[in-house]
C-alpha positions as CSV (number, residue, x, y, z in Angstrom):
1,X,12.8,6.7,13.8
2,X,12.9,6.0,10.1
3,X,9.9,4.9,8.0
4,X,9.4,3.0,4.8
5,X,6.9,4.4,2.3
6,X,5.9,1.8,-0.3
7,X,4.1,2.7,-3.5
8,X,2.8,0.0,-5.9
9,X,1.0,1.0,-9.0
10,X,-0.1,0.0,-12.5
11,X,1.0,2.0,-15.4
12,X,-0.7,1.9,-18.8
13,X,2.0,3.4,-21.1
14,X,1.2,5.3,-24.2
15,X,4.3,7.3,-25.0
16,X,7.0,9.4,-23.4
17,X,7.4,9.6,-19.6
18,X,5.2,10.2,-16.6
19,X,6.8,11.8,-13.6
20,X,5.3,11.5,-10.1
21,X,6.9,13.7,-7.4
22,X,6.4,12.6,-3.8
23,X,6.1,15.1,-1.0
24,X,5.5,14.9,2.8
25,X,3.7,18.2,3.4
26,X,6.1,20.6,1.6
27,X,9.2,18.3,1.9
28,X,10.2,16.7,-1.3
29,X,10.8,12.9,-0.9
30,X,11.6,11.5,-4.3
31,X,10.5,11.4,-8.0
32,X,9.2,8.3,-9.8
33,X,9.8,8.2,-13.6
34,X,7.6,5.9,-15.6
35,X,8.3,5.1,-19.2
36,X,7.1,1.5,-19.7
37,X,4.1,-0.6,-18.7
38,X,3.7,-1.8,-15.2
39,X,1.3,-4.7,-14.9
40,X,-0.1,-6.6,-11.9
41,X,-0.1,-10.3,-11.2
42,X,-3.1,-12.3,-12.3
43,X,-5.6,-13.2,-9.7
44,X,-3.5,-15.9,-8.1
45,X,-2.1,-16.8,-4.7
46,X,1.1,-14.8,-4.9
47,X,2.9,-16.9,-2.4
48,X,4.2,-19.6,-4.8
49,X,5.9,-21.7,-2.1
50,X,3.2,-23.2,0.2
51,X,5.9,-24.5,2.6
52,X,7.3,-21.0,3.0
53,X,3.8,-19.6,3.6
54,X,2.9,-22.3,6.2
55,X,6.2,-21.8,8.1
56,X,5.5,-18.1,8.5
57,X,5.2,-17.4,12.3
58,X,1.9,-15.6,12.0
59,X,0.3,-18.4,10.0
60,X,1.6,-21.1,12.5
61,X,0.2,-19.2,15.5
62,X,-3.2,-18.3,14.1
63,X,-6.0,-19.9,12.2
64,X,-5.3,-18.5,8.7
65,X,-5.5,-21.7,6.6
66,X,-8.1,-20.2,4.3
67,X,-5.6,-17.6,3.2
68,X,-3.4,-20.0,1.2
69,X,-6.0,-19.9,-1.6
70,X,-6.9,-16.2,-1.2
71,X,-6.6,-14.5,-4.7
72,X,-4.4,-11.5,-4.9
73,X,-3.5,-9.0,-7.6
74,X,-0.3,-7.0,-6.9
75,X,1.8,-4.7,-9.1
76,X,5.0,-6.3,-10.4
77,X,7.0,-3.4,-9.2
78,X,7.0,-1.8,-5.7
79,X,8.7,1.6,-5.2
80,X,10.3,1.9,-1.7
81,X,11.4,5.1,0.0
82,X,13.1,5.7,3.4
83,X,11.8,8.8,5.3
84,X,13.0,10.3,8.5
85,X,10.2,10.7,11.1
86,X,11.0,14.4,11.4
87,X,9.9,14.8,7.7
88,X,6.5,13.2,8.2
89,X,3.6,15.7,8.4
90,X,-0.1,15.7,7.8
91,X,-0.2,14.1,4.4
92,X,1.9,12.5,1.6
93,X,1.2,13.9,-1.9
94,X,1.7,12.4,-5.3
95,X,2.2,15.2,-7.9
96,X,1.8,13.8,-11.5
97,X,3.1,15.6,-14.5
98,X,2.3,14.3,-18.0
99,X,1.5,16.0,-21.3
100,X,1.8,12.8,-23.4
101,X,-1.6,12.5,-25.2
102,X,-3.0,12.4,-28.7
103,X,-5.0,15.5,-28.0
104,X,-6.1,16.9,-31.4
105,X,-8.9,19.3,-32.3
106,X,-10.4,19.2,-28.8
107,X,-10.4,15.4,-28.6
108,X,-8.1,12.9,-26.7
109,X,-8.4,9.1,-26.8
110,X,-4.9,8.0,-25.6
111,X,-2.7,9.0,-22.7
112,X,-0.4,7.6,-20.1
113,X,-2.5,6.3,-17.1
114,X,-1.7,5.4,-13.5
115,X,-3.7,3.4,-11.1
116,X,-2.4,3.3,-7.5
117,X,-2.8,-0.2,-6.1
118,X,-0.7,-0.2,-2.9
119,X,0.4,2.6,-0.6
120,X,1.8,1.7,2.8
121,X,3.8,3.5,5.6
122,X,5.5,1.6,8.4
123,X,8.5,1.9,10.7
124,X,11.7,0.6,9.1
125,X,12.5,-1.5,12.2
126,X,9.3,-3.5,11.7
127,X,10.7,-5.0,8.6
128,X,13.5,-6.7,10.5
129,X,13.2,-10.4,11.0
130,X,13.6,-10.2,14.8
131,X,10.6,-7.8,15.0
132,X,8.3,-9.5,12.4
133,X,6.7,-12.2,14.6
134,X,6.1,-9.7,17.4
135,X,4.5,-7.2,15.0
136,X,2.2,-9.8,13.5
137,X,1.2,-11.1,16.9
138,X,0.0,-7.6,17.8
139,X,-1.8,-7.2,14.5
140,X,-3.6,-10.5,14.9
141,X,-4.7,-9.6,18.5
142,X,-6.1,-6.3,17.3
143,X,-7.7,-8.0,14.3
144,X,-9.4,-10.5,16.5
145,X,-10.7,-7.7,18.8
146,X,-11.8,-5.3,16.1
147,X,-12.6,-7.7,13.2
148,X,-15.2,-5.7,11.2
149,X,-17.1,-8.9,10.3
150,X,-19.1,-11.0,12.6
151,X,-18.2,-14.3,11.0
152,X,-14.6,-15.3,10.0
153,X,-14.1,-17.0,6.6
154,X,-13.1,-16.4,3.0
155,X,-16.3,-16.2,1.0
156,X,-19.1,-15.4,3.5
157,X,-17.8,-12.8,6.0
158,X,-21.2,-12.2,7.7
159,X,-22.7,-8.9,8.7
160,X,-20.7,-5.7,9.1
161,X,-19.7,-5.1,12.7
162,X,-17.2,-2.2,13.0
163,X,-15.5,0.5,11.0
164,X,-11.7,0.2,11.2
165,X,-8.6,1.9,9.7
166,X,-6.4,-0.6,7.9
167,X,-2.7,-0.6,8.7
168,X,-0.1,-0.3,7.1
169,X,-1.9,-0.2,3.7
170,X,-3.9,3.0,3.1
171,X,-4.7,2.8,-0.6
172,X,-8.4,3.1,0.2
173,X,-7.7,6.6,1.6
174,X,-6.2,8.1,-1.6
175,X,-7.9,11.4,-2.5
176,X,-7.4,13.9,-5.3
177,X,-7.2,17.7,-5.0
178,X,-11.1,17.9,-4.9
179,X,-11.1,15.3,-2.0
180,X,-12.6,12.7,-4.3
181,X,-11.6,9.1,-3.5
182,X,-9.5,7.8,-6.4
183,X,-8.6,4.4,-5.1
184,X,-8.1,1.9,-7.9
185,X,-9.0,4.6,-10.5
186,X,-7.1,5.2,-13.7
187,X,-5.8,8.8,-13.6
188,X,-3.5,10.8,-15.9
189,X,-2.3,14.2,-17.1
190,X,-1.3,16.8,-14.5
191,X,-2.9,15.8,-11.3
192,X,-2.2,15.6,-7.5
193,X,-3.4,13.0,-5.1
194,X,-2.7,12.5,-1.4
195,X,-3.1,10.3,1.7
196,X,-3.6,11.7,5.2
197,X,-1.2,10.9,8.0
198,X,-1.6,10.8,11.7
199,X,0.3,9.5,14.7
200,X,-1.2,7.0,17.1
201,X,0.4,4.7,19.6
202,X,3.6,6.7,18.8
203,X,3.6,5.5,15.2
204,X,2.8,7.5,12.0
205,X,0.3,5.8,9.7
206,X,-2.1,6.5,6.8
207,X,-5.7,7.2,7.7
208,X,-8.9,8.6,6.1
209,X,-8.7,12.0,7.7
210,X,-11.5,14.0,9.2
211,X,-13.1,14.1,12.6
212,X,-15.7,11.4,11.9
213,X,-12.9,8.9,11.5
214,X,-10.9,10.0,14.6
215,X,-12.3,7.3,16.9
216,X,-12.0,4.3,14.6
217,X,-9.5,1.6,15.7
218,X,-6.4,1.0,13.7
219,X,-6.2,-2.6,12.6
220,X,-4.4,-4.7,10.1
221,X,-7.4,-5.3,7.9
222,X,-6.5,-8.8,6.6
223,X,-3.5,-10.5,8.4
224,X,-3.3,-13.3,5.8
225,X,-3.0,-10.8,3.0
226,X,-0.1,-9.1,4.8
227,X,1.8,-12.4,4.9
228,X,1.3,-12.7,1.1
229,X,2.4,-9.1,0.7
230,X,5.6,-9.5,2.7
231,X,6.7,-12.7,1.0
232,X,5.9,-11.6,-2.5
233,X,8.0,-8.4,-2.3
234,X,10.6,-10.1,0.0
235,X,10.3,-7.1,2.4
236,X,11.9,-8.6,5.5
237,X,15.4,-7.3,6.1
238,X,15.8,-5.8,2.6
239,X,16.8,-2.5,4.3
240,X,19.9,-4.0,5.9
241,X,21.6,-3.1,2.7
242,X,22.2,0.6,1.8
243,X,20.2,0.5,-1.5
244,X,16.9,0.0,-3.2
245,X,14.4,2.6,-4.4
246,X,12.2,-0.1,-6.0
247,X,11.6,-3.8,-5.8
248,X,10.7,-5.6,-9.0
249,X,9.0,-8.9,-9.6
250,X,9.7,-10.4,-13.0
């Protein structure tokens, strides 16, 4: 089976280039070269065509009307990589190399900075149109069963009910070499970050790692956000073509 690794990030460019090398355990996957700003959308509903959103099979089958007005902020470029299952190990690492700073006399005030916003891993076959509805139906069923909030809604979720592991997005589980969580954190220089991988229900996915998280159910954390995500980056069927290492929104 083949998998798609998606990496969405913000980049605050100062000068020169920042290189990020991706590894699955010790297997080199690809290298990202950054030499210009990468911004995110403003806090808007990223699905600009309500008709397209409402016709989505998951939205039609489930009560997700509140999600049309759900604010989102997504990077305007998504890097996509195809990986053979045999190359997936226990973690995916992001090895940053950057010496571009204004370091002088022991002080530094400017440098290139990266903030990881989105990291996901999912089977390539799940991004085919014929599998999309079936996949989302399964996600909705598990979301209903393991919804971590007692009350459904957009503003007031109610009391916390359960700890879950979101799928396919695992940005919340991004750690640096000291095992500090660096989700949504500006980082720069020479630094390595990673996400843990495991296989459950015959599918590899991102998870927090550690024995204390072993029993937590794997759930699509917010099904309505997944719809926005898929439509914004036009992910369905894009891998029918033999191309694409990144997907850009202008």
